[in-house]
N, C-alpha and C positions, 0 to 999 in steps of 0.2 A: 684623529679619526674623522672621516668625512661621512656625514649622513646622506644617504641617497634621497631622491625625491620621494615624497610621500605619495602613495598610490591614491589617485583620485577616485572618488566614488563614481561608479558607472551611472549613466543616465537611464531614464526609463526606457528609451529606445534600445540602448545596449542591453539592458536587463530583459527586455521583451514584454514589458507591461504597458497597458494603456488604461486611462481612466474611462473604462467602458464596461458597462454591466454585462454586455453580451460576450466579452472575451472570457473564455473558459467557463461559459455559463453552465454547462453540464456538470462540471466538477464543483462549481459553487452550489448548484442545486443538490448534488450528492452530500456535500457538507451540511447543508440545511436539513436534508432528510435524516442524516445520522445524528447531528448535534443540536439542531434547532435553529430557529430564525436568527437569534443574536449572532451566531457564527457566520451565517450568510451575510448579515449586515456588515460584519467586520471586514469581509473581503469583496463585497459586491462591486464597488466602483473604483475606489482609490487605494486599494490595498498595495502596500509596499512589499518588497521581498521579505522583510521580517514578519509581516502578517502572514504571508503565504507559508513561510517556513514553520511558523507556529502552528498553523492549521494542519499542515502535512505531518508534522511530528505528532499532533493530537490524533490524527487518523491512525498512524502506526501504533501509538499508545492504546487506542481503542481496539485495534486488532489484537494486540498482545493481551490486553485485559479480557477481551471476549474469549480468546483461546483458553486462558487460564481459568475462567469462570464457567466455561461451557464444555470443554473436552474432558470427559469423565475418565475414560480408560486411556492412559498414555504412559509411556516410559519416560524416565527422568532425562535420558540422553536426548530424546526428541524435543522435550521442553527446553532444554539447554540450547540445542542447536537452533531452534526457531527463535529463541530469545536473542541469540547472537546475531541472527539475520536481521531482526528488528532493530537492535541496538546499532548495528553497522549502518542500516538504512537511515536511522535518525541522524547519526553522525555525518553521513554522506550528504544528507539534505541540508544540514546546518552549514556545511562548507560551500554550498553553491552560491554563485553570484548572479546567475541568469535563470530565468524561469524555465527555459528549455532544459537546463541541466538539473533543476529541481525535479521536473517531471520525469526525466530519465532516471534519476536516482529512486524516485518513488516507484516507477515501473519495475526496476530491477528488484527492489525489496519485495514488492507485492508478488512478482512472478516467482521469486524464490520461496516465498511463504506458500503460495499455491502448490508448487511442486512438493514442498515438505508435507503439505496436508494430504497429498495423494500418494505418498510413499518415499520420496526423496528427490533431491535435485541432481539430475544427471550431470556428469562431468565429462565432456567430450572435447576438451581443448585441442587434443592432438589428432583428432579424426581428420583424415586426409580428404574425405568426401562428405558432402552434406548428408546428414542422418535422415534416412527415409522414414515415412510413417508406416512402420510395420510393428506388430505387437512385440517382437523380440527386442526392439529398441525402446518402446514406450510403456510397457507393462512394468510398473515400478514397485513390484512386490518382493524384491530380493531381500529386503531388510525389514520391512514392515507391511502389515496388511491394514487396510482401511475399511471401516464399515460405517454406513450411515443408516441409522434405524429411526423409526418413528412409532411411538406408542399410540394406542387408541386415543388417549387423552391429548397427546400432542396433535394428532390429526383433527380431533374435535376443536382444539384451540385454533388451529389454522383455519378451519372452516367457519368458526364463529367470529374471528377477527380478521376479515379479509384485507383491511387497510394496514395491518401491522406488518405483514410479511410481503415483500416485493416478489412478484412473479413475472417472468418474461412474458411479453405479449405475443 
């Protein structure tokens, strides 16, 4: 039996990483916002793919943990489905070799999670035309309804801790 050539480890250029604090700065800043300064320092300049994979998996873990500890009224099937999306996303991230592929897998996982949170992920693989932006295509209440509520206490908390909750400018 002849052994094939061992696959060489890709270079930083092939992976798409540079020793540059400004590369992907907005994502690095988001990790700092969510997890604290030590995580930012871990990926700030010379992070390798294993570092990036670790932090992206941490992000997906945080989303899953936050869903489980925050969403009060939910059916078991939805929790299972969103858990599968997150687990698949983490596995897909772990298999990547290039930073662009890692970001693509993260975007896929987060987009599926977002759609699950507003009703469900549409499946239009066989649509022969681009799906238009019309309510009959994008109202996702066929299987679940979503409500976002805010108690008076929560509103008071938001107003008294303006630096805790991010708001769009």
